Every structure is written in structure tokens, then in C-alpha cells.
C-alpha positions, -999 to +999 in steps of 0.1 A: +545+884+648+532+865+618+509+833+628+517+799+613+483+782+622+468+784+588+497+770+568+499+741+593+460+734+589+461+737+552+490+711+551+471+686+574+441+690+553+460+684+521+476+653+536+440+640+546+427+641+513+458+627+497+456+596+520+420+593+512+427+593+476+455+566+479+429+543+499+404+548+471+431+535+447+431+500+465+400+479+470+392+442+478+361+421+475+361+386+492+336+365+512+332+376+549+328+341+560+348+308+553+353+274+568+387+264+580+414+258+554+389+270+528+405+286+495+391+320+494+391+342+462+401+378+466+392+404+438+413+435+439+422+468+425+455+486+430+470+519+418+505+502+417+506+464+409+540+459+422+549+452+460+513+440+468+503+410+493+470+397+508+472+386+544+449+372+570+456+386+606+443+380+640+423+411+654+446+417+682+468+445+676+503+434+667+494+399+662+514+380+635+496+372+602+485+335+600+483+334+561+496+354+532+498+353+495+517+373+470+497+387+443+498+367+411+465+368+396+430+385+398+412+370+417+441+359+440+435+329+464+444+326+499+438+296+524+418+305+555+434+294+590+428+261+605+416+278+639+379+292+637+376+327+649+373+364+637+402+377+616+411+405+594+417+401+555+441+429+545+456+440+513+493+455+518+513+477+495+551+478+502+544+463+537+517+490+546+479+481+551+459+502+524+426+483+526+411+455+549+378+438+558+366+414+583+366+377+579+351+350+602+363+316+599+340+287+610+345+249+615+340+229+583+315+199+582+322+164+570+308+130+571+325+096+567+310+060+561+327+027+564+317-009+571+314-019+607+339-047+606+370-055+587+398-081+588+433-069+597+451-058+566+418-059+545+410-031+520+376-014+528+356+009+508+353+043+525+330+072+514+327+107+524+315+143+523+334+172+532+351+205+523+376+188+499+404+212+510+441+208+499+455+177+511+424+166+529+426+128+536+408+098+551+429+077+575+426+056+606+425+069+641+424+054+675+387+047+687+376+084+696+411+093+696+441+106+677+451+098+639+474+069+639+505+081+621+519+056+595+484+040+590+471+035+555+455+069+541+442+085+510+438+121+497+402+128+492+411+152+461+428+124+442+396+100+441+365+102+420+330+096+433+337+106+469+350+070+478+382+050+479+399+019+493+416+022+528+437-008+542+429-018+577+456-018+604+476-051+609+465-053+646+430-064+656+411-038+677+386-010+677+394+019+654+378+050+636+380+058+600+383+096+600+382+126+577+411+150+583+419+186+570+451+198+582+455+183+618+417+186+624+395+155+626+362+166+611+342+133+610+349+097+621+331+064+618+339+033+640+353+000+626+361-030+643+392-050+630+393-088+635+423-111+635+432-130+605+450-164+599+465-185+569+474-220+563+502-234+541+505-268+521+538-279+504+564-307+503+582-312+537+615-309+519+633-294+488+668-291+477+689-260+481+682-236+452+652-259+443+615-253+434+588-252+460+551-251+451+530-237+480+493-240+482+478-213+505+446-205+522+443-167+535+429-134+532+446-123+499+448-088+512+468-062+491+505-071+491+500-103+510+528-127+503+542-161+507+581-164+515+606-181+538+615-174+574+639-187+601+624-217+619+601-201+644+615-169+636+615-137+613+611-134+576+643-140+555+644-107+536+668-122+508+646-152+502+622-158+472+586-148+476+554-146+458+524-122+460+492-141+468+474-116+444+493-127+414+490-165+422+468-189+402+446-216+420+459-202+454+495-214+447+529-195+444+562-209+431+591-201+454+628-210+450+645-224+482+676-206+497+710-219+489+717-227+525+706-260+540+687-266+572+653-262+588+633-231+577+595-221+578+573-212+548+552-182+560+522-162+549+526-125+556+498-099+556+503-062+565+540-070+575+527-098+600+534-134+598+498-148+601+507-185+591+537-208+589+547-243+581+581-262+584+603-271+555+637-289+554+663-275+527+686-304+519+718-304+500+715-303+462+734-329+442+742-328+404+762-351+383+776-338+351+785-357+318+798-346+285+821-356+256+859-356+266+866-336+232+845-312+212+852-290+183+854-253+186+822-234+177+804-267+174+773-277+193+775-305+219+754-320+246+761-317+284+738-340+303+731-333+340+713-354+365+702-342+400+688-311+417+686-288+387+667-256+388+659-227+366+685-202+364+714-229+368+742-225+341+765-249+325+796-231+312+831-238+298+857-221+318+895-216+312+923-220+338+916-186+353+877-191+357+868-169+328+835-182+312+841-188+274+806-203+267+775-210+287+739-219+286+710-219+311+695-253+318+658-264+314+647-279+346+625-302+325+652-314+300+686-329+314+700-329+277+716-295+275+732-280+244+761-256+242+782-241+216+818-247+222+842-216+224+862-207+193+896-211+210+911-247+214+926-259+246+919-278+277+891-264+297+866-274+323+827-278+320+813-264+352+777-267+365+768-235+387+735-230+407+715-199+404+731-183+435+766-188+422+776-221+440+794-248+420+777-281+418+799-302+395+830-300+372+847-321+346+876-317+321+869-308+286+891-303+254+883-281+226+898-290+193+905-265+166+878-259+139+884-272+106+881-236+093+881-203+112+846-194+123+831-161+111+812-135+130+777-122+126+765-087+134+729-079+131+715-045+135+678-034+134+664-001+120+631-005+138+613-026+166+600-060+153+569-061+175+540-077+160+503-067+164+497-091+194+528-082+212+530-055+240+557-033+257+556-025+295+579+003+307+586+009+344+598+045+349+620+054+378+611+089+391+625+086+425+643+114+443+677+105+428+662+114+395+664+151+405+702+150+402+716+169+371+737+158+341+753+188+324+728+211+341+698+190+331+678+168+357+678+130+350+641+129+351+638+157+323+663+136+302+644+104+308+611+120+299+623+134+267+639+100+258+609+081+265+584+103+249+608+101+217+605+064+220+567+061+221+565+088+193+592+074+168+602+039+177+573+016+192+546+015+164+512+032+171+486+006+181+512-016+197+502-031+231+517-005+258+516+001+296+536+026+318+542+021+354+558+050+374+571+053+410+586+081+428+564+108+415+535+108+439+545+107+475+579+116+494+593+088+516+568+065+499+575+030+482+543+037+460+542+025+424+513+036+399+502+021+367+499+055+348+488+041+314+471+006+316+477-019+289+460-007+254+470+001+220+497+028+222+486+064+212+519+082+208+506+116+216+486+107+246+514+085+259+540+114+253+516+136+272+514+114+302+552+108+303+559+146+300+538+151+331+558+128+354+582+146+377+604+132+404+597+139+440+626+143+464+629+115+491+607+092+471+619+056+474+628+029+448+604-002+448+622-021+418+609-057+431+574-046+437+571-028+404+584-058+383+561-082+402+532-060+393+539-065+357+521-099+361+490-079+363+500-049+340+506-073+311+481-101+319+459-097+286+486-101+259+484-129+233+518-126+218+553-116+233+557-094+262+587-070+266+592-053+300+617-025+303+630-011+335+645+024+335+663+032+368+690+051+382+696+033+414+691+003+438+661-013+455+652+007+487+618-009+496+631-044+504+618-059+472+633-090+455+635-081+418+654-112+409+625-134+425+601-113+408+615-118+374+620-155+378+582-157+386+573-138+356+596-162+334+581-192+351+544-180+346+545-197+310+545-163+292+568-153+263+584-125+283+617-106+281+628-083+309+656-056+298+669-032+322+683+002+314+707+018+341+709+055+338+739+074+353+751+043+374+787+041+380+786+013+406+802-017+390+786-041+416+751-026+410+756-029+373+765-065+376+735-071+397+712-056+371+730-076+343+723-107+364+685-097+366+684-091+330+700-126+322+671-142+346+647-121+324+659-135+290+671-100+282+700-076+284+713-049+305+720-015+290+742+012+306+735+050+298+755+079+312+740+108+293+711+119+271+725+105+239+735+072+253+702+067+270+685+070+236+706+045+223+701+022+253+662+025+251+664+019+214+683-013+220+661-023+248+629-021+226+644-038+197+636-076+202+661-105+198+666-128+170+674-165+164+698-178+140+688-211+123+712-233+101+705-247+066+684-275+082+662-250+102+677-260+135+682-232+160+720-226+168+722-192+184+703-162+197+714-127+200+704-090+200+710-061+176+745-048+179+758-081+194+788-101+176+779-138+173+807-162+163+794-189+139+811-215+118+811-204+079+780-212+061+746-201+051+720-192+077+685-176+084+678-150+108+644-155+124+630-123+140+598-106+146+566-126+144+574-146+111+601-126+093+631-145+080+663-131+066+690-152+049+727-144+054+760-159+045+789-159+072+823-162+055+852-182+070+874-159+091+853-129+080+821-109+091+788-107+078+769-075+087+731-073+080+704-047+090+668-062+096+643-037+080 
């Protein structure tokens, strides 16, 4: 009989040396101790660089890994567990452990400092020291208790100098400001939040749709506002409002609702009403007077008397209610001028309040013009912004901008188009500011000033724009973003041009129309243009057009990359004024818009001080490009 013991022993010895050789082909080097959630650097070597992974496992046999990281670089980072204890740091190849070392995870240390007291809704300055792990934050907690979900918070990694502002809760009480890593509170500081109140002073009554100036005394916390509420009841969400932080001399200008009856003016801080005062909304009355007959395309006077408000319109309408000519009234001037429509016939002159309610109506006959009018088409090859003018852009990067058009995400198309706008269209050195929302936090109404007002640096601005990306589920604060233009564009000596680029409706309970009206009533020379991207809802487009009308601007619709580029070019090109031979203003327009005019010689006034002559032929068209 032949013995097989020697061949088996040789085989086992060969296998042992082969396994040892494989183990020597894999090594890791990393700290043996780390604090919770610390990012650990692991240096490694491997005979085969594919199929490798680093894991952290509990010591117990068969326990599941608590962290892992696919090999993507050397050194490779992996985050320590949030639970202190002893673990194994292992390197696996094709699912098998080839090398490991021990890892002890200890509790991290942090400190936090805050004022001992604060008013409800007040923003206090909080400072800290700590591990600055990924997504570490400072927030509010119950006194010696758990983190209050939904309270104001801030990521420590996004601040400089180890401090930031934190808004106090709306309810008075004893709280802690805490430093949180993951779900672990590392440090806390006690803060007692006191109750706050406000007072309001205004006329006892105003007419429906009319102006109401309110003098207030209150905490002026961030996002505090003055608005209307039901008598002794809740805020009216659709009513006009004004942020206290934007007001001058502790005063805000409101527009009364169109419905009559008893209401309250309220001061809201942190979502709570902390002051209210009664007001009576009475019926508005307007009388309208005008010539019985006017000549086609000639200017005529329409005189109104009564409860006129900014945003009210006087228009000439036909028998089907179609608007043939119109103009907005000036509340300070009862003598309103209109250009009669080009078609002759029997029509009606109608006074309509801002909310759409008809206030007065009278018959008017339009006589044929002595000769057919001509048309004027003005195009513009560049923006006419002057050295003292400024452009503010509000960029919607909410979750809906992640949808695709022909395979490309909307936000990418918008980025490319905006970057081209600052590089090729807006002159370098022009005042420029960029506000973006939807790119920082999911489920949030946050809006951020990414480029503060300053001379445009095309390369720097394009770089900032190209870094913006939409965030899924982020919301759309149109009203709040427009209202903040009051501070974004505050230090401008010339004209202000505000452009809103959005693909959807307001989702943060803002009132964009009221915000635009407040900007226009501030005394600034400001125009608000709105660019709707990939919007196929006719009602929403009509609402955006109405907002642009309130802003003295225009609404531009874009369905794809090419039309978005055209829309933004039109939005940034400023309007022009048509003067007659006597230097009197007879029309206003925008590039690309056809204007009907009597035949004759005119001057187009545009830019800061540029004038271009043009002759409009009878029954013909004059086309001119401003360069």
C-alpha cells in the first residue's frame, strides 16, 4: 500500500504560503481611534484594484457592517459610526476580508455659547467649537430635552468664524441651543425666550382696493410683516402685506382687499399675530368723464374722480369686452391720457380696479383717422443699460427644474442661457445681483443672494451660475424673493431692471403681486420682467403677465433652450419712449413690439440719453434697430 500523507501535507503547506502571500499583497493604514461620525482617511495597497471595499464592523461575529465605502481614491475616506465602542476596520476584496485592524470610536466634544435671553422670533448670535462633521448643525431643543423638529437651525460647516444667527422659537419659554452631530446632542446652552408684542397705527377706514399706510412698533425680527386679517381672526393669505425689515420710518404701504367690511391690520412675527388694530373697508366709488367722440390713434383725456388706486386701468372695449386700448391711472393725477384704438366705431370707456372689478363705464365713439396710421417696429441689438443702472436676476432652481426637455434638465438649460447672458449681453461693469432659491435645502422656502450687487464680472458671475443645481422637493418662494429685491438693489443711482426666471407657481404662501407693487411704489425707477420657462398652464401664464404689468415690464414665455435665450435677451433689453415732433411722449414700447402711430416724424428715446429719429409712413411700417 502506498501512503498519501506526504502529498496532503505538501498541499496544505503550499496553500498556507499562498494565503500568506495574498495577505501580504493587501495592506491598510488608518488611525486606531476616532470620534463619532469623524471622516477617517485610510491608506491602502492592493494586488488587484477592482472589487475592493472598506468597511467598519462590530467585533461580534456575524454582526452587520455599520459603515462602508467603495474604493475611489487613495487615501479613501470612511465615516466613523455614531455609536462609541470598539470596531474592526476591514479591507475586503470580492467580498472577502483580506486585511483588518482595530478601531476605537469615542464620543466627540463640543461647546456652544448663546445669550441667556432672547425675544420670540429674534435672531441671536450663536458660537461653537466642535468636530464639524458632515451636516453638523446648531438648533433649538427643549430645556435639557430633545431637539425641536422644525425649529430654526443652521449647518456649522456653511458658516465662517464658528458663529451664525439662529432665530428663536415663536413661543416664550425655556429652551436650549444645542450642537448636534447626526442625532446626538454634544453640547447645549440655556436660553430663556420672552414674549413679544406690536402696535399699529393707521386710518380707521379705507376704500376697497385703496392704499393704507400703517405705522408700526414691533420687534422687526427677520420676515416680520404687516398685513390684513379677519376681524379678531386669522390672517387673510391673499391680502397685501409688507415686510417690516424693508420699511422706512417704521411704515408700510398696504393695498386694501376688494371686499368691503370690518377687518384687522395685524403684525405677524414667527408666524404668530402679536398685534392687531381694526380697520373698516368701505365701498369704492369712481366717476368717469371723457369726450363723447375721439379720433382713431389720437390721444384723448379721460378724467376720473373718486377712489382711484395704483394698478387701476381705464380702457376702451368693444361690444364683446375685448380691450382695444388702455392705460394705468396715476393716483396723484385724475387727468389720464389714452391713445384711441385705430378702428372706428361705437365703444365703451371702462374704469377697472386692480382686482378686476368694474367701477365706471360710459359710451365713446371713435371716428376714423384722417389717414391710415402706420406701424413702428423697434429692435435692439444690445442692452441700453447705463453706468448707473443695475440688473437683478432671480433664478428658480426648485425641484421642478430637474425635469428634462429633449433629454436635458431645465436647470442645465437655464444655467447655460444665464451664463451666456452675463458673458455676451449685459455689459461688464454694469450693476448686477443674483438671487437663487431651491438649490440649498429640500422642502425649504429658502432664498439666497448668491451675487451681491456690484459691477458685473462676466467670468465670476458665469462661474457662480454654473455652480447652481436644482434640489429635489425644494419649494418656490416667488413673493419672498421679489420682496427681497428691495434690499438686493437698494444702492443703485439709475434704473433698476429685475428679471424673474421661473418654471412654476408660488408654493411658499408669498404674494408676488403685492411685492411688485411695493417695489413700484417705493419711488424707484424699476421695471420687473418675468420669464416663464416650460409653462403650459394658460392661467399661470396670465397671472405672470399681470404681475409683469404691475411691474411696468413684460412677460416672456419660453419652451426650450432657443426660446429661453430669446426671452432672456428681450427681458434684459430695456424699453423705449416715442416722442412726437414737439418732444411730447405719445407711446412706450419694448423691442420687437409693433406700435400703431399716426404718420409723421418721431424720436425714439432709449437708454440713458440716446435719441434716434424715425419716420412712420401712412399705412406703412417703419423698422429700426437701436445700436
